Every structure is written in C-alpha cells, then in structure tokens.
N, C-alpha and C positions, 0 to 999 in steps of 0.2 A: 937381865931385866928385872926390875923390882916388882914385888907383888902389886904395888899400887898401880904401876903403869900397865901391868898385865890385866888387872881387874877391869879397866875401862876400855879395853878393845871391843870390837864389834862381835855381838852374838847374832847368829843368823836364825831367824824363825823358820820352823819346819813342821810339816804335817807328817805323822808316822801312820802308815796303813799296813795292816796285816791281812793276808788272804789265805784261803784254803787251797789245797792242791788242785781243785777243780776250777779255780779262778774266781770263786765267789768271795765277796768281801767278808772278813772276819771281824775286824775292829779298827777304829780310827782314833788316834790321839791328836786332838785338834791343834794344840799349841805347845810346841817344844822349842827349846833354844839350844843351838849347837855351840859347844864350847870352842872358842878360837884355837887353832892349832898351836899357837904359841903358848897357850895356857895348859897344854896337855902334859901330864907326867911323862918323863922320858920313855918309860916302858910302854906307855899307851901310844905315844907318837911313833915308836919303833914298829909297832904293829899296825899303824895307820888306823887306829880306832877312831870311830866317830862317837863322841860323847854328847849326850843331850840332857838338859835339865828341864823338868816341868814341875808345876806346883798348882794344884787345884785346877787342872785342865779339864776341859770337856772331853768326854769319851763317848763315841758313837758306836753302838753295836750294829751288827748286820741287819737287824730288823728295824733300824732307825731310831731306837730308843737311845736317849742320852742321859748321862749321869756325870758327876764331877768327882774327880779323884780326891781322896781324903787326905793324903799325905804327899810331901814332896818326893820326887823320884829323880834319880840319875841313871840314865840308860847307856849301855855300852854295846856298840855294834862293831864286830871285827871282820874285816874283809876275809873271805875264803873260809871262815869258820861257820859250821852249821849249828850255831847257837847264838843267842844274845842274852844279855844280863841286865836286869832292872833292879837297882838298889833302892829300896823303900825306906825312907828316913822316918821310922816310927818312934813313939815315945820310949819303948823298951829297948831300942837299939835299931841297927840296920838289918832288915830282912831282905835277902836277895831272892828274886823270883827269876828263874832262868828258863827260857823257851828254846826247845829244839826247833830250829827253823833254818830256812835257806839263808845263804849269805845275803847281806843287805844290798839293795840297789837304790842309789840316790839319783833322782832326776829333778833338776831345778830345786824347788823348795818342798819336794815330797820324797820321803824315804819309804821303801816298800820291802816286804819279805813275805815268804810263805811259811805259815805256822804248821808244824807237824805234830801237834797235840801233846807230845811228851814234855813234861816240865820237871824242873828240879828246884826245890826250895831249900835255901841255906838260912838257918836261924841264927840270931845273935850269939847263941851259946856254942856255935860251931857245928851243931848237928845238921845233917841234910838228908833229904829223902826224895824219891821220885814220885811223880803224880801222873795219873791219866794213862797208864800203860794200856788199860782196857780200851780207852778211847782210840789210842793209836792203832791197836790191833784191829779194831772195828773199821776205822777209816782207811787203813792201808788196803783193805779188801774193797770197801765201798767206793773209794776214790781211785782204786787200782794204781797204787804207788808202784812205780817201776822198780826193778831190782837195784838200780843205781841210787834212787832216792832212799830206799830202805837201808842200803849200806851206809850212805851219808848220814842218815839219821842216827843209826846205831853207833857209828864212829864218832859223831858229834857228841852223843851222850857220854861215851867213854872219855873223850878228850875233856869234856866239861867236868866230869867226876875227878879226873886227874888234876885239873887246875884247882878245884876246891880242896882236895886232899893235900895239895902242896902249898895251900894258902897263897896261890899265885895271883897275879893281876887278872881282872880288876877287883878282886875281893879284898879291898883295902879300905877300911872304914875311914881312915884319916883323909885319903884322897877323895872319897865320896863326899865327905863333909866339906872339904876344901872347894870342890867344884860347886857345890850348892851355895856355900857362903860367898864365894867370889861372884857368882851370878846374882845373888841377892844384893850384894853391895853395888854391883853394876846397875841393877834396876833402881835401887834407892838413889844412887847418884844421878841417874837420868831424871827421876821424879823430882829430885831437889832442884835440878836445873830448869824444871818446867819443860823438859824434853818429852818427845813421844817415845814410841817403841824403838828398840835398837834396829839398825838397818840390817 
C-alpha cells in the first residue's frame, strides 16, 4: 500500500485517562487520534501497539484544572507491558517520557491505565534517567500496593530500561515523525476538502 493511500485512512478519536491505584482520577488527555492498524510499523503491529497522536490537546488534572499541551506527542501503549511511552516532538529533538503503569485498557473511545508514579525520561542525546522513585515509595505504602503490583512495576521498569539501552521500538525518531506527519497530512487533507473530524 502506498504512503498516500495509507495517509487518508480513518483515525479514531480517543480520550486517554490515567488513574491512581486507589481508583482516583489522575489526568485526562481530551483529544487523541489512534493511528490506523494498517499504518503501523511492522514491529509495532507485531506487538499490537496502540499508537496515538495529539497536538495542543486539552489536559484535565485531577482537581479539574485544564491546560493545553505545548508540543505534538505520539504515544505508544503496548498490551501486557507495565509501561507506556510518550514521544514529545520538541524543537531540540524528540524527548521520550515513559510512565510505569498498568497495561492499557480500551473501551469504546476511552483508553485507561493506572499510573504507578515511576517515570523514565530519555533525552534526544540518548541519555536517560528515572524520576519520582520517592513518590513511588511513598505511594506504595499509602495506597497499599499489593506484592504483585510492586513486582510488575519493578519488572516493567527493568524491561523499559532494556528497550532504551537496546535502542528498541518504539524509540525510533523516524517512525515518531512519520506517525505525526501522516496524521498532520490527513487532517490537512480533510480540512482542504471541507470535511469534519475523522470518523
């Protein structure tokens, strides 16, 4: 299939919600567009990744406050993995913000997951570091994370580190930019036709 024909396939609109282990709402990304399965990189398709693009979307915090994201983002959710990856397309390059979290759950037009505080940031120069270990240690007692959750979180962190160190998927700047550019072309194409939002 040519890139032109792939570009104009349907993107599904989706709300992404993260929760804390006690069931309380953490954060909501209001407008995201899921990349059609036929547009996925073969390695991403093989892992059944769900890939979403957003650009200046409204983000609602747990306290109801709202703000607008500053840069485009391409997010990767991998079934059965206890982490997700958000590629931020910044002026200085792509910065990856990775969340240790439960595997994603998709119902209708909403995707949810539980956020477990631990984060990993991968910079454009290839260096990476962990964030919020102290928050995780505090919350695992406060929210009474059970032993299984603690094990999944630590294993997820190790598996994430291994992917980063191996320069594995989805840490591929060319693919991140392709996803974003194809989505942008799609939206521009619809706008030029006088069409509404993708179905």
